C-alpha positions in Angstrom: 169.0 282.4 328.9 165.7 281.2 330.7 165.1 284.8 331.6 165.6 286.2 328.1 163.1 284.4 326.5 160.7 285.0 328.9 161.3 288.4 328.3 161.3 287.9 324.0 158.1 286.1 324.3 156.2 288.2 326.8 157.6 291.4 324.4 155.7 289.2 321.0 152.5 288.7 323.1 152.0 292.5 324.2 153.0 293.5 320.6 150.0 291.4 319.5 147.7 292.6 321.6 148.6 296.0 321.1 148.1 295.8 317.9 144.8 295.4 317.2 145.4 291.4 315.7 143.6 289.3 318.6 140.3 291.5 319.2 138.2 293.3 317.0 136.4 296.4 317.9 132.7 295.6 318.1 132.3 299.1 319.0 131.4 300.4 315.3 127.0 300.8 315.0 127.2 300.0 311.7 129.8 297.3 310.8 130.1 296.0 307.9 132.0 293.2 305.8 133.3 294.5 302.4 132.7 298.1 301.4 130.6 300.1 303.5 128.0 300.6 300.7 126.9 297.3 302.0 124.2 298.4 305.1 123.9 296.4 308.2 121.4 298.8 310.1 119.1 301.6 309.5 118.0 300.0 306.7 114.0 300.7 305.0 110.9 299.6 306.8 110.5 295.5 305.8 114.1 294.5 304.9 116.0 292.6 307.1 119.6 292.0 306.9 120.7 288.5 306.0 124.6 288.8 306.3 127.1 289.6 304.0 129.7 287.0 301.9 131.9 286.6 299.3 131.0 287.3 295.3 132.3 286.4 292.4 130.3 286.7 288.5 131.0 286.8 285.2 131.2 289.4 283.0 132.4 289.7 279.2 134.1 285.9 280.0 136.2 287.8 283.0 135.2 287.1 286.7 135.0 289.7 289.1 135.2 289.2 292.5 133.5 291.5 295.1 131.0 291.1 298.3 127.4 290.6 298.5 124.9 291.9 301.3 121.8 289.8 301.2 118.3 291.3 302.2 115.1 289.6 302.9 112.2 291.7 302.0 108.6 289.8 302.5 109.1 286.3 301.1 112.2 287.5 298.7 115.8 287.6 299.0 117.2 291.2 297.7 121.1 291.7 297.2 123.9 294.4 297.0 126.7 293.0 295.2 129.7 295.1 295.0 132.6 295.0 292.6 136.0 296.9 293.2 137.7 297.2 289.9 140.4 299.3 288.2 137.7 300.4 285.7 134.3 300.0 286.8 132.4 302.2 284.4 134.1 299.4 281.2 133.1 296.4 283.5 129.4 298.2 283.6 129.3 298.3 279.8 130.4 295.1 279.3 127.9 294.1 281.7 125.3 295.8 280.0 126.5 294.3 276.4 126.2 290.7 277.9 122.9 291.6 279.2 121.7 292.9 275.6 122.4 289.8 274.0 119.7 288.0 275.5 116.9 290.4 274.4 115.7 291.4 271.0 117.8 294.0 269.2 114.5 296.4 269.3 114.2 295.7 273.1 116.5 298.0 275.4 115.9 296.6 279.2 117.6 299.4 280.9 116.5 303.0 281.9 119.0 305.6 282.9 118.0 306.8 286.2 119.6 309.1 289.0 120.0 307.5 292.5 121.6 309.4 295.6 122.5 312.1 293.5 124.4 309.9 290.6 123.5 308.5 287.5 122.2 304.7 287.8 121.2 302.4 285.5 117.6 299.8 286.0 117.7 296.9 284.5 114.2 295.2 283.5 114.8 291.5 283.3 112.3 288.7 282.2 112.3 285.5 283.6 109.6 282.6 283.8 108.1 282.1 287.7 105.4 279.2 288.6 104.3 279.4 284.6 104.3 283.0 283.9 106.6 285.7 282.5 107.5 287.9 285.5 109.9 291.0 285.1 112.7 291.5 288.0 114.1 294.7 288.7 117.7 295.9 289.5 119.7 298.7 289.4 123.5 299.0 288.4 125.9 301.9 288.9 129.6 302.6 289.1 131.3 305.1 291.1 134.4 305.4 292.5 136.4 302.5 292.4 133.2 300.0 292.3 130.3 298.5 290.4 127.4 298.0 292.5 124.3 296.4 291.9 120.9 296.2 293.9 118.2 293.6 292.8 116.2 291.9 292.0 112.5 292.4 292.8 109.5 292.5 290.9 108.7 295.5 292.8 111.4 298.6 291.3 110.7 300.5 294.0 111.5 297.8 296.7 115.1 297.5 295.0 115.2 301.7 294.9 114.9 301.8 298.4 117.0 299.6 299.0 120.1 300.8 296.6 119.1 304.1 298.0 120.4 303.3 301.8 123.7 302.7 300.3 124.5 306.2 299.9 127.1 305.8 297.3 
């Protein structure tokens, strides 16, 4: 009986090690947590990757879950957020509708742009920083099964530069 127990134990341990459940492959050059378009390496000059984590956001009274990559550029933090969704185009439309409610009807905070060969939207939000009104820019797009948001920064080219690194 002891021999059978030992043999069974050895088989289970061997199958766990062989399946890769115990050891993680760390040989990949650009390992990411979450979607592949949250880059960790080969970033534009001046950007430092700080980490990734799970992230939730409310769009149209619905909570969506995804991942957020955090980057430092100069003294500000800039983010890449990615949300997998069955219909990311609808999610993008709902996000825009939510944001438009914060602005006067005659102001459109959105501008259509192109990034990595596909359509995207530049969003100019206005906030108060140190008692002064300041614009902060983000870029948002839907592609494949994802809604992707990059931002925000007072410099739209900084956001565009980071968004371009996604390749997505």
